[in-house]
N, C-alpha and C positions, 0 to 999 in steps of 0.2 A: 590752434589746435585743432587735429586733423584728425579724420574719421575709417578706418579701413575696414571690409567689411568680404566675409567669399560669399558673398549673394545681395546683388541688389536688393478721581480721588486717589488719593493714594494713603498709602498707610494700614492701619489695620492688624498686620498680623507683626511682621517685624519691622519696623518703619529706618532702621538703620539699614534694612539686608533691600530695602525697594528704594528706587529713584525713584519719583514721580517728575515728568516733562510735560511744560506746556507747551504746544503745540506754536506757540507766540515765541518760544526761543530754540526755536529749532530751525537751526541755520541751512543751507542748503552746501555747505564742506562736514556734514554731518558730526560737525561740534557740536555735541548734545550737552548739555546744560541741565543739571536738575533746576528746577524752579522752587521747589519746595522746601527738597530733602537734604539732608547733609552734605551725602556726598557727591562731588561732580562728574559727572560719565566720562570716561576715560575716553578722547579723540579717535577711532579706529585707524585714522591715517599716520600710526607711529610707527617706527621703523622694527615691524616685525615681518622674520622669512620664516619659511619652511619648505621644505624639503618634500617632494612627491615620489615614490617608486609603485610602479604597478607591473605584473604579469599578466601575458595572454599570451595567447596564439595567432601566429603568421595568419597573414592574409590569405595563405593557399593553403592554408589546413590543417598546417598540420602542427607537432607537439610542440612545437620549438618553445622555448620558452626566451621571454627580451625581457631585457628593465631598462626602463626610460625615468632617467635619473633625473629631474630639476636640481638645477646647480643654483647656489644660493648666488648672492650679489658677491661680485669681485674674485666668483670662481669659473674655474674655465664650466663651460657648457659641455656634455658628453652626450652623445647619438647611440642610436643604435645603426639609424639606415636613416638614407633620406626621405624626410617627411613629406617635401613638397609631388612623390609620388603615390601620395596615399589620398583616398576619395574622402570628401568633408566628414566629418563628424556627427557635425552639429554646425546651424547658420550662425553666426554671427557678426558682431562690430565690436571695434577696438578704438574707445576715445580714447587719445591723448593728448598730453598736455601740451602747451607752447614749450616746455622744456626739455619735452621728449629727445632724443637728438636723434633719432631716423624713422623712417615711415613704414616700414617694415617689420612685419614680425618673423621674418623667413631669412636664414640664411645671414642672419646676423654674427660678428667676432665677440661685438662688445659686450658684458652686460648686463640684462634687461631692465629695464627701469621698475619702480617698484608699480605693482599690476592688485586691483579687486576688483573683484570679479561677482557682480549682480544676476542671480538668480531670481524672474519670477517665479509667480504662483500660477493653481491649476487654473486653464481659460485663459492667462496669459501672455504676455509675449518682450523679447527683446525692447520692442517698440516702448512696451510704459514705465523703461528709465531713461527712455530718449534725453529729456528734458535735463534731469536731475543731475544724471551722468555729464552734461556739460558742462552744469551748474560748477559739478564735484572737480573737472579740470581746470575749470578759471580759478576755482580756491585752492588747486594743487597741481598747478602747471608741470611738475616734473613725474606728477605719476600717469598709470594708464589706466583704463576700467572698460574690464572685456562684458559684455551683453551679451549674452545668449539666446537662444532662442532652445529649449528644451525639446528633449524627444517628441512628437507627436503637436507639437506648438507651432505656428507662425511657417517662419521658411522651413524647417527642420520636419515639417509635416512631410515634406515629397522626398525625406531621406529614410527611407525606410529600417528600422528595426525589428530586432530577431525582439520575440518575448522571451520573458514576463516585460514589463510595462511598470515599473516600482520604480519604489526613492532608491532602494541601493544601486539600481541596472541603469537609473536617470544620474545617478550620481559617478557611477564610471564613464557613463558619455562625455561627459564634463570635465572627468581625469584624463584621460583621452586626450580630449580637444586640448588642453593647454599642453600638454606633453608634445601634442602636433605642432602648436605653437610655438614651441620653445619656452615660456615663460615664465615665471615661477610666481604663483598669486602670493602676497602677504595677508592679504583681507576675502572674507566668504562675505559674500551679505543676502542673504534670502527672504525672503516675502514668503508667509503660509505654506504653500510644498516645499517651495524654494530654500527654505528655511532649515527643514528635515532632509534635502537634498545636501548643504551646505555640510550641515555634524556628519553624514552618511559619510562625504566627498574625505573629511578626514580619521573619520573611524577606520574607511577603508586604502589609506595612503599608507605609505610603508615607514616602519616605526626601527627606530627610535627618530622621530622626528628632529633634523639637525640644526631648525631653529624655531620660534615661537610663529602661530600662528593667532589670528585674529579672526573667531567668527561673529555675526551677528544673525540671529535668526528674530524673524519679526514678525509678533504675534502667531508663533511655532509653537507650543510645548511638546518634547523629547515622545510622549507616550501617546497615549490611547486619545484620540481626536473627540474631544462631547461638543456637539453642537448643542447650541443655546435654544430660546426660546421659540414662538410662532409672529412671524411677522418682519423677520431675518431673510436675509439674501444668501441662502444657502446652497453650494457648489454642487453639493447631488441632486437639489431639485433643478437647479438651474443647466445641469448635466442632460435632467432627463428634459428638459422641456425643450431644449436646439435639438433634440432631438427628432422633435415633434413636426419641428421648422424647415421648409424646404431646402435643400440642398442648394439652391440654386436664386435669390434673391435680388426681387427687379427694384427697392427699396428700403435706403438704412431706416428711415423714419416708420416705414410697417413693421420692423422688427423693434425700435425700440416702444411703436405702442403696443404691440403686441408682449412682449415682456411688463409692461407698466400694468396691463388687464390684469396678467396672472399674477400680479401682487409684487413684482418684482420694482426694486429703486430704481429713478430716475439715473441716478448717476452709473448704476451696476448697469443697466440697461446702454446708454448710450457708451458706455467703455466696452460690454461687451462686441457691440457694432465696431469697432476699431479691427477686431479678427476678419472683416470682409473685405477680402480683396476682389478688385474690378476684373473681370474678365479680359480675356484679347490680349494681341502684343501692344508694349508700353507704347503710351504716345498716341495710340489710335482710342477713340471713343468708341465707349461700349455702356450698353443699355443693363448691365446686370454685373451681380458678385456675387463668389463664392467664399463659404467658411474657408479660414486655412488653423485647422487642426483637423487632426483624426482622434471620432468621437471614443470609437473604441478602444483604443490604445488610454484615452484619457478618461475613461471610464475607471479602464484597471489602475490607473494610476491614483486615480483618488483613492481607490479601496483601499491600496498602496496605503496612502498618505495614512487614513483613520486605521491601518493597524501595527502599521510600524513603529515600533518600539526600542529607541533608543537610550533609556535609560541608562543601562547598565557602561556602555560610553558615556553618558555624560556623568556619572558617578564615579568615575574610573578614566580620567581625564591623563594621555599622558602629556610630559613634561615638557610646555612650551604653548602649551594650546589654552587659549581665554574664549571661553566663548559667552556672548551679550544675548541675554533672554528679554526682547522691548514686547510688554504685553500693551495692545490697544484697550484701554479702561473700558470700552461698552462692548470688546469682542462679540462675536456670534458667537466664536469657541469658547465654550466655557472653561474658565481655568478654576480649576478644583484646589479646596484647599491642600490635599493631600499633593499636587502640584505644585503648589509654591512653596511648601512646610521639604520637598525632596529638591527643588533646588536650593532653597538655603542650607540642607546641609549639606548638598554638594558643594558650594561656597567656601564649604570648612574642609571639607576634604581636599578639595582644588588644589588652595594654598600650601595644604601639606606635603603636597608632591609638585609642588613648582607650576602650577597651572592656573586657569580661574575660571570663575564662573558670577555671574554679574547677574542679578534682574534689576528691570526697568520698567516704568507704567508712560505710556501715552497718555495722558491728559483729556477727556474730552472726545475721542476717536473708538468708529467702533472697526472692526478688522478690513472691510472695505475703505471706508471713511480713512482710515490710519493711510493705508497705501495712498489714499490721493492728496494725504495732506502733506505726507511725504514732496509728492513729485511738485 
């Protein structure tokens, strides 16, 4: 395995349409099996391929249009220009299984190995997926896994991005990254905000898709975000509280204690301080830490997450797109009856169009705990 980085209860509504998942049966190969329902959940890493095409302005600012074509497996790769000359789009890591036959994503002449892209949620980073993807690389040694720091997050916070900071612009960033790396994702996996980003990526991709793509949206509905009741770790409240904290921190434990006193859970408090980076040159001791995100941009991104509506896309999926919605049973975001009914209706519509929509439930998991249990 190698790692490449550019910067160091179920039922109730329609039993046959909702798959229940017991965390005990969730293995690290994403070979998710239904625990009590009839349908076995499809393994995401099957032979799903797709083609992406994007148009945009050149780096010189003229109106020249270029089409970046992501080739299918066993097809010749076509580029518009040398991507090695372009500045970094986003910070990333590429975790490769032991059977992946090359150690670099640039300048290769062979077709790329099957690739899954993993997208974190608000206030997260690519590090959230680290342990998980290394286990996936062991389970699927012929695959590679692209971990991305989305705009305003992690190491990408230092890569300046123009407003607006939205779900759509974030998705376009990732589309540009995979084009720059000359790889072809077959699977897109996103948690919360990242789930909507994954859907938006496919919505913005050139149509028709040449081959199929599988999307896993983890605890994110396509439409309006409905926050749950009191006592939950609401992202909007978390962002607001972080704004009150000092930009330079001398003790991670002090931040954990402050978050707990404010009513946030221990799990979320300990997870949040992973966004603190030690100041000073690498290898030298330092007594202070700084946050690895742009809160102004993140606030705008979260507002976009609440407002972005992708129901029209989900209810009219192009041929070859298969979307899996995985709901945490105790999610802080309420999945309304309307949401579930529309997903069930979309299942039937998608089947008629040669696409697919499935709804699954992860038992005894909350929105944040859901993510921790996967890791």
